[in-house]
N, C-alpha and C positions, 0 to 999 in steps of 0.2 A: 529074665533078661540077663545077658552077660555083658560085663563092662571090662574092657582091656585097659589095664593101667600102663601108662607110658613109662614111668620110672619105677623106683622101688616101692613107692606108696602113693596114695592120694588122701588128702585130708577130707573128712566127712562132709563139711560144707561145700567143698569143691565138687565132690561127687554128686551131691544133690543138685547143684547148678548144672553140671555137665550132662546129667541125665534128664534135665528138664522138670524134675520133681519140684524144685524151688526156682522161682523166677528171678530172685535177687539174693544177695548175701544175707540181707536182713530176714528175708523169708526163710532161708535155710537155717539160720540161727534160731528162729522161732520154732521151727519144726523140731529141732534137736532139744531145745529147752523144754518143750512140751512133753518130752518123753515118748515121742512117736516113732523113734528109730530103735529097731532091734538088731543088734550085731551079734552074730553067732549065738543066738538064743537068749541074749541078755540086753536089757535096755542100755543104750549108749547116750550119755549126757555130755560127752566131751565134743565140742564143736570142731575142734582141730584134731580129733583122733586120727592117727595114721592107719589107714586101711591098707591091707596087703593082699596079694593074690591068695585065694582060698577063703577069704572072708565072705560071709553071706550077710546081706543087709536086707531087712524087711521093713516096709513102711506101708501100712494099710494092707491092701491085697497085692502089692507089688513086691517082688523078690528080685534082688540084684546079686548075681554071683560074680565076684571079682576074679579076673584071670590075668 
């Protein structure tokens, strides 16, 4: 799936909520803390990591390409 960023970046937990992967902010934080997010091939533990166009996020069998 592709996700278009409105500004310069989007925070990781905001992306999870915007794509419907997480239902709430608390759910998004739990997903990140559990080490379920792969950003550009590496596990991302920072809930407020600033994601930019070109980043690839993987969670389970879902892949999100930021544009």
